[in-house]
matplotlib code that plots the C-alpha trace (Angstrom):
import matplotlib.pyplot as plt

x = [0.0, 1.4, 2.1, -0.7, -3.1, -2.0, -2.5, -5.9, -6.9, -5.9, -8.1, -10.9, -11.0, -12.8, -16.5, -19.6, -20.1, -16.4, -15.1, -12.3, -10.0, -7.1, -3.9, -4.7, -8.2, -6.9, -4.5, -7.3, -9.6, -6.9, -5.2, -1.8, 0.9, 0.8, 4.4, 3.4, 0.1, 2.1, 4.5, 1.6, -0.5, 2.5, 3.0, -0.7, -0.7, 2.4, 0.8, -2.6, -4.8, -5.2, -5.3, -5.5, -8.7, -9.0, -9.0, -5.8, -7.6, -7.2, -9.7, -9.8, -7.7, -8.7, -6.4, -8.0, -11.5, -10.3, -9.3, -12.5, -14.8, -13.1, -14.8, -17.6, -19.2, -21.4, -22.3, -21.2, -23.7, -24.0, -24.5, -27.6, -29.0, -28.5, -30.9, -33.8, -32.8, -32.6, -36.1, -37.6, -35.9, -37.2, -40.7, -40.9, -38.2, -37.6, -34.4, -33.7, -31.5, -30.1, -29.0, -27.1, -26.7, -23.0, -21.7, -25.2, -25.9, -27.6, -25.1, -26.0, -24.3, -26.1, -28.3, -29.8, -31.1, -32.2, -31.8, -34.9, -33.4, -30.0, -31.0, -32.1, -28.9, -26.8, -23.3, -22.6, -21.3, -23.6, -25.0, -28.7, -30.3, -32.4, -35.2, -35.4, -35.5, -37.8, -34.8, -34.0, -37.6, -37.2, -33.9, -35.6, -38.5, -36.5, -32.9, -31.2, -32.7, -29.5, -30.3, -32.7, -29.8, -28.7, -32.1, -32.2, -28.7, -29.6, -32.0, -33.4, -32.2, -34.8, -33.6, -36.8, -40.1, -41.4, -38.8, -40.1, -38.4, -40.8, -39.8, -43.3, -44.4, -41.4, -42.3, -45.8, -44.4, -42.0, -44.7, -46.7, -43.7, -43.2, -46.9, -46.9, -43.2, -43.3, -42.1, -43.2, -41.5, -42.4, -40.2, -38.5, -34.9, -35.1, -38.0, -39.2, -38.7, -40.8, -39.2, -40.7, -38.7, -39.0, -36.8, -34.3, -33.2, -30.1, -29.3, -30.6, -33.3, -31.0, -31.7, -29.6, -31.0, -33.6, -34.6, -36.0, -37.6, -37.0, -39.1, -40.1, -43.2, -46.2, -44.9, -45.9, -48.4, -46.1, -48.9, -49.3, -45.5, -45.2, -46.1, -43.3, -40.8, -42.0, -41.8, -38.2, -37.2, -38.8, -37.0, -33.7, -34.3, -35.0, -31.9, -29.8, -31.4, -30.2, -26.7, -25.2, -21.6, -20.5, -17.7, -18.6, -18.9, -15.7, -15.6, -13.2, -9.8, -8.7, -5.3, -3.2, -4.6, -1.5, -0.6, 1.1, 2.0, 5.6]
y = [0.0, 3.4, 6.0, 8.3, 5.4, 4.6, 8.1, 8.3, 5.0, 6.4, 9.5, 7.3, 5.3, 8.2, 8.3, 10.0, 6.8, 6.6, 10.2, 9.3, 6.3, 4.9, 3.9, 0.2, 0.9, 2.8, -0.1, -2.6, -0.6, 0.1, -3.3, -1.6, -2.7, -0.8, 0.5, 1.9, 3.3, 5.1, 6.7, 7.9, 9.2, 11.0, 12.8, 13.7, 15.1, 17.2, 18.6, 19.2, 16.7, 14.8, 15.9, 14.2, 14.7, 14.9, 11.1, 11.0, 9.4, 10.7, 12.9, 14.9, 18.1, 21.7, 22.2, 19.4, 20.9, 24.3, 22.8, 20.8, 23.8, 25.2, 22.6, 24.1, 20.7, 20.2, 23.8, 26.2, 28.9, 28.9, 32.7, 32.4, 29.4, 30.2, 33.1, 30.9, 28.2, 30.9, 32.2, 28.7, 28.2, 31.6, 30.8, 27.3, 27.2, 23.6, 21.8, 22.8, 20.6, 20.9, 17.6, 17.6, 14.9, 13.8, 10.7, 9.1, 9.7, 12.3, 14.1, 16.6, 19.9, 22.4, 22.4, 25.1, 24.2, 25.8, 24.4, 22.2, 20.7, 19.9, 16.4, 15.8, 17.0, 14.8, 15.4, 17.5, 15.2, 12.3, 10.2, 9.4, 6.1, 6.6, 4.3, 5.4, 9.2, 11.9, 13.5, 10.0, 9.7, 13.1, 11.9, 8.8, 10.8, 13.6, 12.4, 10.4, 7.0, 5.2, 6.0, 3.1, 0.8, 1.4, 0.5, -2.6, -3.8, -5.5, -5.8, -2.6, -2.2, -1.4, 1.5, 1.4, -0.6, 2.2, 2.0, 1.0, -2.2, -3.4, -2.1, -2.0, 0.1, 2.3, 2.9, 3.9, 6.4, 7.8, 8.2, 10.3, 12.4, 13.0, 14.1, 16.4, 17.5, 16.9, 13.9, 13.3, 10.5, 9.7, 7.5, 5.8, 6.6, 7.9, 6.5, 9.8, 12.2, 13.3, 15.0, 17.0, 17.4, 19.1, 19.0, 21.7, 22.2, 23.9, 26.1, 24.2, 22.3, 19.5, 18.0, 19.5, 18.0, 18.5, 21.0, 19.3, 20.1, 17.7, 17.7, 15.5, 13.5, 14.9, 18.5, 19.6, 18.9, 17.9, 18.6, 22.1, 22.7, 21.2, 24.4, 26.3, 23.6, 23.6, 27.4, 27.4, 24.7, 26.7, 30.0, 28.2, 26.6, 30.1, 31.5, 28.7, 29.1, 32.7, 32.0, 31.3, 30.3, 32.9, 31.8, 30.6, 33.3, 34.0, 36.4, 39.4, 38.5, 40.9, 42.4, 44.8, 48.4, 49.7, 46.7, 47.6, 51.1, 52.3]
z = [0.0, -1.0, 1.7, 0.7, 0.8, 4.3, 5.4, 3.9, 5.5, 8.9, 8.3, 6.9, 10.1, 11.8, 11.4, 12.9, 14.9, 15.9, 16.2, 18.6, 18.4, 20.2, 18.4, 18.6, 17.3, 14.3, 13.6, 13.8, 11.5, 8.9, 9.1, 9.4, 11.9, 15.2, 14.5, 11.1, 12.5, 15.3, 12.7, 10.5, 13.4, 14.9, 11.6, 11.3, 14.9, 14.2, 11.1, 12.8, 11.0, 14.2, 17.8, 21.2, 23.3, 27.1, 27.2, 25.1, 22.3, 18.7, 17.0, 13.8, 14.2, 13.7, 10.8, 8.8, 9.6, 8.4, 5.0, 4.8, 5.1, 2.0, -0.2, -2.3, -3.1, -0.1, 0.6, -2.1, -1.6, 2.2, 2.4, 0.2, 2.0, 5.7, 6.0, 5.0, 7.4, 10.1, 9.2, 9.4, 12.8, 14.2, 12.9, 14.4, 17.2, 16.1, 15.0, 11.4, 9.2, 5.7, 4.0, 0.7, -1.9, -2.0, -3.7, -3.7, -0.1, 2.1, 4.2, 6.9, 6.1, 8.4, 11.5, 13.7, 17.1, 20.3, 23.8, 23.4, 20.2, 21.6, 22.5, 18.9, 17.4, 15.1, 13.9, 10.8, 8.1, 9.3, 6.5, 6.8, 5.7, 2.6, 3.7, 7.4, 7.3, 5.9, 4.0, 2.6, 1.3, -0.4, -1.9, -3.3, -4.6, -6.4, -6.6, -9.3, -10.1, -9.1, -5.4, -5.6, -6.3, -2.7, -1.4, -3.6, -2.7, 0.5, 3.4, 4.9, 8.4, 11.1, 13.2, 15.3, 15.1, 12.9, 10.2, 6.8, 5.9, 3.1, -0.3, -1.7, 1.3, 0.8, -2.9, -1.9, 0.6, -1.9, -4.6, -2.1, -1.3, -5.0, -5.3, -2.3, -2.1, 1.6, 3.6, 7.2, 9.1, 12.7, 14.9, 12.0, 12.7, 16.3, 18.3, 19.9, 17.0, 14.0, 11.0, 8.1, 4.9, 1.5, -1.6, -2.6, -6.2, -7.6, -10.6, -13.5, -11.6, -10.5, -7.2, -4.3, -1.1, 1.6, 4.3, 7.4, 10.8, 13.6, 16.8, 19.7, 19.0, 20.7, 20.9, 17.4, 14.6, 11.7, 9.1, 10.4, 10.1, 6.6, 4.7, 6.5, 5.6, 2.0, 1.8, 3.0, 0.5, -2.4, -1.3, -1.1, -4.5, -5.9, -4.3, -5.8, -9.2, -9.4, -8.0, -11.4, -11.3, -8.7, -6.4, -3.0, -0.3, 1.6, 4.6, 4.2, 5.4, 8.2, 7.7, 9.8, 9.6, 7.9, 5.9, 2.7, 3.8, 3.6]

ax = plt.figure().add_subplot(projection="3d")
ax.plot(x, y, z, "-o")
ax.set_aspect("equal")
plt.show()
């Protein structure tokens, strides 16, 4: 295995489910010898790609995060999108999530939550199962047809007793989402939460992802909140449609007051 492949395998060992790892765990996941893993991890720590947490376990470092947020693929027009997510949050005071289509999966790229929503929070970058989430149903309804290949590839895992694991039933649900442009899923991925999602489209009408509200079951009427979610999705779609090929938003770089002066 080439050096760069070893480095990437070490970084790839970290996931949303396993954000911190010991040296022996990294070696076990990558299949590399412990001595080799130690050398690679030490170099990554020295560069800033990995750090040690309070338990002395390894986690992704701040420098790697700083580089990651420069990628325009997941969230190119953040400045255009965020105001509408904030508006939806202010109007509902519920957990607001934006999920984007990346490499055939739904990846959470933004979330806004208040104190009540903190217990509902998931990690940014988390990938959501297509069959077991309201964003996933939106992806199946409006995304590329090859997304169904993922669903057809194997058994559908039940996250809770309410997860749809029958493909015929899933197709019925997705057809209804395609008709209404709204997906409501109750207790399917987390037993005590309900989510409402609507599709977002990009510049030339291509599918971008989904806007979602997540709340505790019994605290909201999801059907009453659906129009607000759909409105936010349409406003974001309109903003993306007019974005053209402008470069992604970058904050002004602060420089010394007299920089460049003689």
